[in-house]
DOMI-596122 format. One record per atom (N, C-alpha, C): residue in one letter; atom name; x, z, y. Coordinates in nm, 4 decimals, padded with zeros to 6 digits. Example, Ala and Ser with C-alpha at 12.3 -4.5 7.8 and 13.67 -1.06 7.14 Angstrom:
# residues 2
A/N/01.3190/00.7800/-00.5690
A/CA/01.2300/00.7800/-00.4500
A/C/01.3200/00.7800/-00.3300
S/N/01.2850/00.7080/-00.2250
S/CA/01.3670/00.7140/-00.1060
S/C/01.2900/00.7870/00.0030
***
This chain:
# residues 106
M/N/00.0810/00.0097/-00.1179
M/CA/-00.0007/-00.0103/00.0071
M/C/00.0868/-00.0059/00.1288
E/N/00.0375/-00.0864/00.2355
E/CA/00.1245/-00.1036/00.3291
E/C/00.1094/00.0111/00.4495
N/N/00.2083/00.0583/00.5032
N/CA/00.2070/00.1557/00.5908
N/C/00.1239/00.1180/00.7295
K/N/00.0288/00.2144/00.7487
K/CA/-00.0721/00.1781/00.8686
K/C/-00.0196/00.2627/00.9971
L/N/-00.0371/00.1994/01.1117
L/CA/00.0045/00.2708/01.2200
L/C/-00.0989/00.2571/01.3094
T/N/-00.0971/00.3839/01.4134
T/CA/-00.2055/00.3979/01.5118
T/C/-00.1754/00.3226/01.6339
I/N/-00.2605/00.2971/01.7034
I/CA/-00.2345/00.2313/01.8417
I/C/-00.1039/00.2793/01.9265
G/N/-00.1260/00.4296/01.9186
G/CA/-00.0293/00.4965/01.9929
G/C/00.1253/00.4863/01.9146
Q/N/00.1215/00.4882/01.7896
Q/CA/00.2433/00.4576/01.7287
Q/C/00.2999/00.3221/01.7599
V/N/00.2050/00.2410/01.7454
V/CA/00.2610/00.0682/01.7750
V/C/00.3039/00.0413/01.9084
A/N/00.2166/00.1103/02.0092
A/CA/00.2718/00.1183/02.1248
A/C/00.3968/00.1788/02.1655
A/N/00.4285/00.2796/02.1018
A/CA/00.5578/00.3608/02.1163
A/C/00.6590/00.2473/02.0775
K/N/00.6671/00.2095/01.9202
K/CA/00.7431/00.1332/01.8882
K/C/00.7929/-00.0036/01.9536
A/N/00.6765/-00.0553/02.0266
A/CA/00.6828/-00.1790/02.1045
A/C/00.7158/-00.1549/02.2572
A/N/00.7262/-00.0247/02.3003
A/CA/00.7591/00.0159/02.4300
A/C/00.6561/-00.0496/02.5234
I/N/00.5367/-00.0364/02.4957
I/CA/00.4204/-00.0854/02.5952
I/C/00.2958/00.0087/02.5739
S/N/00.2090/-00.0013/02.6522
S/CA/00.1157/00.1003/02.6563
S/C/-00.0122/00.0556/02.5675
P/N/-00.1046/00.1722/02.5239
P/CA/-00.1892/00.1414/02.4148
P/C/-00.3133/00.0407/02.5074
Q/N/-00.3355/00.0684/02.6407
Q/CA/-00.3918/-00.0292/02.7320
Q/C/-00.3710/-00.1373/02.7387
T/N/-00.2267/-00.1952/02.7143
T/CA/-00.1899/-00.3133/02.7184
T/C/-00.2185/-00.3948/02.5743
I/N/-00.2118/-00.3153/02.4777
I/CA/-00.2539/-00.3624/02.3242
I/C/-00.4071/-00.4039/02.3354
R/N/-00.4649/-00.3056/02.3879
R/CA/-00.6256/-00.3235/02.3955
R/C/-00.6371/-00.4498/02.4738
L/N/-00.5733/-00.4619/02.5791
L/CA/-00.6239/-00.5830/02.6724
L/C/-00.5549/-00.7148/02.5971
W/N/-00.4573/-00.7172/02.5169
W/CA/-00.4406/-00.8224/02.4507
W/C/-00.4900/-00.8540/02.3414
I/N/-00.5932/-00.7817/02.2785
I/CA/-00.6837/-00.7829/02.1691
I/C/-00.7979/-00.8320/02.2609
K/N/-00.8426/-00.7869/02.3599
K/CA/-00.9654/-00.8526/02.4140
K/C/-00.9228/-00.9642/02.4600
Q/N/-00.8007/-01.0449/02.5257
Q/CA/-00.7794/-01.1625/02.5581
Q/C/-00.7470/-01.2458/02.4338
F/N/-00.7698/-01.1950/02.3182
F/CA/-00.7347/-01.2950/02.2068
F/C/-00.5820/-01.3169/02.1786
L/N/-00.4861/-01.2406/02.2470
L/CA/-00.3408/-01.2966/02.2410
L/C/-00.2853/-01.2288/02.0809
I/N/-00.3431/-01.1293/02.0409
I/CA/-00.3276/-01.0694/01.9222
I/C/-00.4658/-01.0374/01.8512
K/N/-00.4647/-01.0226/01.7143
K/CA/-00.5671/-01.0311/01.6429
K/C/-00.6132/-00.8902/01.6376
E/N/-00.7613/-00.8715/01.6361
E/CA/-00.8014/-00.7310/01.6200
E/C/-00.7656/-00.6614/01.4773
P/N/-00.7079/-00.5645/01.4824
P/CA/-00.6565/-00.4820/01.3738
P/C/-00.7674/-00.4351/01.2578
H/N/-00.7506/-00.4071/01.1447
H/CA/-00.8369/-00.3379/01.0825
H/C/-00.8660/-00.1836/01.1179
R/N/-00.9859/-00.1389/01.1047
R/CA/-01.0208/-00.0098/01.1491
R/C/-01.0329/00.0873/01.0418
S/N/-00.9894/00.2177/01.0813
S/CA/-01.0154/00.3143/00.9502
S/C/-01.1793/00.3578/00.9590
W/N/-01.2210/00.4278/00.8517
W/CA/-01.3751/00.4770/00.8424
W/C/-01.4150/00.5470/00.9771
A/N/-01.3224/00.5913/01.0561
A/CA/-01.3540/00.6779/01.1741
A/C/-01.3230/00.5938/01.3116
G/N/-01.3095/00.4454/01.2770
G/CA/-01.3173/00.3711/01.3606
G/C/-01.1782/00.3330/01.4759
Y/N/-01.0630/00.4163/01.4087
Y/CA/-00.9501/00.3997/01.4684
Y/C/-00.8737/00.2463/01.4259
R/N/-00.8004/00.2183/01.5151
R/CA/-00.7456/00.0696/01.4836
R/C/-00.6056/00.1019/01.3894
L/N/-00.6001/00.0699/01.3048
L/CA/-00.5131/00.0683/01.2128
L/C/-00.4002/-00.0612/01.2093
F/N/-00.2967/-00.0614/01.2509
F/CA/-00.1863/-00.1835/01.2697
F/C/-00.0826/-00.1622/01.1447
T/N/-00.0330/-00.3103/01.0796
T/CA/00.0276/-00.3126/01.0052
T/C/00.1788/-00.3545/01.0541
N/N/00.2791/-00.3435/00.9716
N/CA/00.4064/-00.3722/01.0241
N/C/00.4131/-00.5273/01.0710
K/N/00.3194/-00.5968/01.0106
K/CA/00.3232/-00.7718/01.0332
K/C/00.2209/-00.7634/01.1951
D/N/00.1528/-00.6846/01.2249
D/CA/00.0889/-00.6585/01.3416
D/C/00.1790/-00.6236/01.4519
L/N/00.2836/-00.5238/01.4187
L/CA/00.3694/-00.4923/01.5070
L/C/00.4539/-00.5897/01.5591
E/N/00.5072/-00.6973/01.4498
E/CA/00.5953/-00.8002/01.4715
E/C/00.5181/-00.9098/01.5767
E/N/00.3746/-00.9268/01.5484
E/CA/00.3160/-01.0255/01.6521
E/C/00.2950/-00.9576/01.7853
I/N/00.2804/-00.8244/01.7772
I/CA/00.2770/-00.7642/01.9171
I/C/00.3917/-00.7677/02.0043
L/N/00.5332/-00.7335/01.9169
L/CA/00.6653/-00.7662/01.9970
L/C/00.6747/-00.9293/02.0139
R/N/00.6225/-01.0234/01.9361
R/CA/00.6464/-01.1678/01.9948
R/C/00.5860/-01.1770/02.0995
V/N/00.4461/-01.1395/02.1005
V/CA/00.3529/-01.1461/02.2579
V/C/00.4330/-01.1020/02.3513
K/N/00.4681/-00.9732/02.3255
K/CA/00.5489/-00.8993/02.4466
K/C/00.6571/-00.9857/02.4748
K/N/00.7408/-01.0480/02.3922
K/CA/00.8663/-01.1322/02.4266
K/C/00.8091/-01.2526/02.5209
L/N/00.7214/-01.2997/02.4532
L/CA/00.6727/-01.4330/02.5327
L/C/00.6246/-01.4130/02.6658
H/N/00.5434/-01.2862/02.6546
H/CA/00.4742/-01.2355/02.8145
H/C/00.5837/-01.2104/02.9212
F/N/00.7063/-01.1644/02.8636
F/CA/00.8134/-01.1233/02.9513
F/C/00.8563/-01.2519/03.0072
Q/N/00.8956/-01.3624/02.9024
Q/CA/00.9568/-01.4616/02.9520
Q/C/00.8718/-01.5499/03.0513
I/N/00.7350/-01.5554/03.0439
I/CA/00.6483/-01.6191/03.1256
I/C/00.6533/-01.5554/03.2660
N/N/00.6635/-01.4321/03.2645
N/CA/00.6467/-01.3541/03.3913
N/C/00.7820/-01.3604/03.4478
V/N/00.8860/-01.3799/03.3917
V/CA/01.0153/-01.4077/03.4583
V/C/01.0146/-01.5320/03.5081
K/N/00.9602/-01.6390/03.4343
K/CA/00.9806/-01.7902/03.5064
K/C/00.8817/-01.7833/03.6249
I/N/00.7645/-01.7371/03.6086
I/CA/00.6571/-01.7193/03.7293
I/C/00.7144/-01.6475/03.8448
G/N/00.7946/-01.5373/03.8117
G/CA/00.8561/-01.4310/03.9346
G/C/00.9482/-01.5355/03.9913
Q/N/01.0270/-01.6008/03.9092
Q/CA/01.1336/-01.6877/03.9754
Q/C/01.0776/-01.7924/04.0638
E/N/00.9740/-01.8583/04.0217
E/CA/00.9116/-01.9671/04.0938
E/C/00.8193/-01.9194/04.2286
N/N/00.7899/-01.7989/04.2010
N/CA/00.7087/-01.7428/04.3187
N/C/00.8023/-01.6908/04.4012
A/N/00.9402/-01.6380/04.3703
A/CA/01.0164/-01.6006/04.4747
A/C/01.0543/-01.7251/04.5646
R/N/01.0923/-01.8466/04.4838
R/CA/01.1207/-01.9761/04.5427
R/C/01.0233/-02.0230/04.6777
C/N/00.8826/-02.0034/04.6093
C/CA/00.7877/-02.0342/04.6908
C/C/00.7813/-01.9549/04.8118
L/N/00.8114/-01.8295/04.7876
L/CA/00.7720/-01.7242/04.9166
L/C/00.8903/-01.7481/04.9925
R/N/00.9985/-01.7616/04.9561
R/CA/01.1290/-01.7908/05.0422
R/C/01.1311/-01.9184/05.1159
S/N/01.0748/-02.0233/05.0663
S/CA/01.0276/-02.1395/05.1280
S/C/00.9310/-02.1118/05.2339
L/N/00.8042/-02.0578/05.2207
L/CA/00.7199/-02.0365/05.2899
L/C/00.7539/-01.9237/05.4225
S/N/00.8496/-01.8630/05.3673
S/CA/00.8723/-01.7681/05.4887
S/C/00.9656/-01.8349/05.5800
E/N/01.0593/-01.9290/05.5584
E/CA/01.1277/-02.0065/05.6401
E/C/01.0662/-02.0874/05.7192
K/N/00.9563/-02.1563/05.6507
K/CA/00.8539/-02.2423/05.7277
K/C/00.7911/-02.1511/05.8375
I/N/00.7458/-02.0328/05.8111
I/CA/00.6649/-01.9549/05.8957
I/C/00.7924/-01.9351/06.0285
R/N/00.8928/-01.8835/05.9698
R/CA/00.9904/-01.8485/06.0776
R/C/01.0134/-01.9747/06.1612
Q/N/01.0233/-02.0892/06.0990
Q/CA/01.0461/-02.1896/06.2125
Q/C/00.9431/-02.2339/06.2805
Q/N/00.8111/-02.2088/06.2482
Q/CA/00.6953/-02.2705/06.3486
Q/C/00.7114/-02.1326/06.4091
T/N/00.7020/-02.0179/06.3902
T/CA/00.7012/-01.9499/06.4793
T/C/00.7859/-01.9405/06.5761
N/N/00.9276/-01.9731/06.5536
N/CA/01.0202/-02.0066/06.6723
N/C/00.9834/-02.1154/06.7572
K/N/00.9085/-02.2269/06.7036
K/CA/00.8753/-02.3281/06.7906
K/C/00.7580/-02.2966/06.8895
S/N/00.6789/-02.2026/06.8334
S/CA/00.5747/-02.1499/06.8918
S/C/00.6120/-02.0511/07.0267
I/N/00.6955/-01.9853/06.9986
I/CA/00.7654/-01.8805/07.1073
I/C/00.8172/-01.9705/07.1995
K/N/00.8995/-02.0771/07.1495
K/CA/00.9696/-02.1678/07.2478
K/C/00.8899/-02.2029/07.3470
K/N/00.7832/-02.2733/07.2821
K/CA/00.6542/-02.3377/07.3676
K/C/00.6056/-02.2562/07.4527
I/N/00.5630/-02.1262/07.4324
I/CA/00.5003/-02.0424/07.5125
I/C/00.5982/-01.9808/07.6279
V/N/00.7127/-01.9638/07.5813
V/CA/00.8390/-01.9159/07.6965
V/C/00.8523/-02.0280/07.7800
K/N/00.8519/-02.1559/07.7386
K/CA/00.8706/-02.2673/07.8132
K/C/00.7506/-02.2983/07.9185
S/N/00.6310/-02.2636/07.8842
S/CA/00.5212/-02.2940/07.9607
S/C/00.4872/-02.1689/08.0500
A/N/00.5639/-02.0480/08.0165
A/CA/00.5425/-01.9330/08.1002
A/C/00.6439/-01.9278/08.2300
L/N/00.7680/-01.9976/08.1998
L/CA/00.8921/-01.9963/08.2928
L/C/00.8496/-02.0707/08.4230
I/N/00.8687/-02.0187/08.5160
I/CA/00.8595/-02.0876/08.6424
I/C/00.9654/-02.1944/08.6518
K/N/00.9279/-02.3074/08.6992
K/CA/01.0223/-02.4312/08.7112
K/C/01.0853/-02.4207/08.8396
P/N/01.2242/-02.4343/08.8467
P/CA/01.2795/-02.4669/08.9642
P/C/01.2099/-02.5429/09.0862
G/N/01.1966/-02.4931/09.1928
G/CA/01.1076/-02.5639/09.3020
G/C/00.9804/-02.5312/09.3120
K/N/00.9169/-02.4473/09.2190
K/CA/00.7967/-02.4419/09.2155
K/C/00.7509/-02.2724/09.2365
E/N/00.8235/-02.2215/09.2383
E/CA/00.8115/-02.0563/09.3089
E/C/00.7064/-02.0328/09.4190
N/N/00.7058/-02.1109/09.5073
N/CA/00.6343/-02.0982/09.6473
N/C/00.5239/-02.1921/09.6546
D/N/00.4620/-02.2653/09.5697
D/CA/00.3684/-02.3411/09.5438
D/C/00.2345/-02.2861/09.5704
E/N/00.2155/-02.1310/09.5267
E/CA/00.1169/-02.0901/09.5450
E/C/00.0923/-02.0339/09.6855
A/N/00.1818/-02.0165/09.7791
A/CA/00.1709/-01.9696/09.9146
A/C/00.1066/-02.0583/10.0105
***
């Protein structure tokens, strides 16, 4: 008979929270494990291996997305800075008194 693990034991071995495991089950990333007569989820070592594969893939995807988002944010930040500089220059230019125009209001 194969050793059965509770969600807490599997979470500890995989270094993730039980909530993450429940979410992955709900999202169909991992299969629903068998349950005990009392309704507790009982995981096998094969289930644990599947969870570890999903965790590794999830991490790789997050790293890739994180790098792409960082590039996009840097680009956007630079565009905003350039646009802000142009706007500031335009405002300052329009607010400055031009030579020879100081006494036009008198």
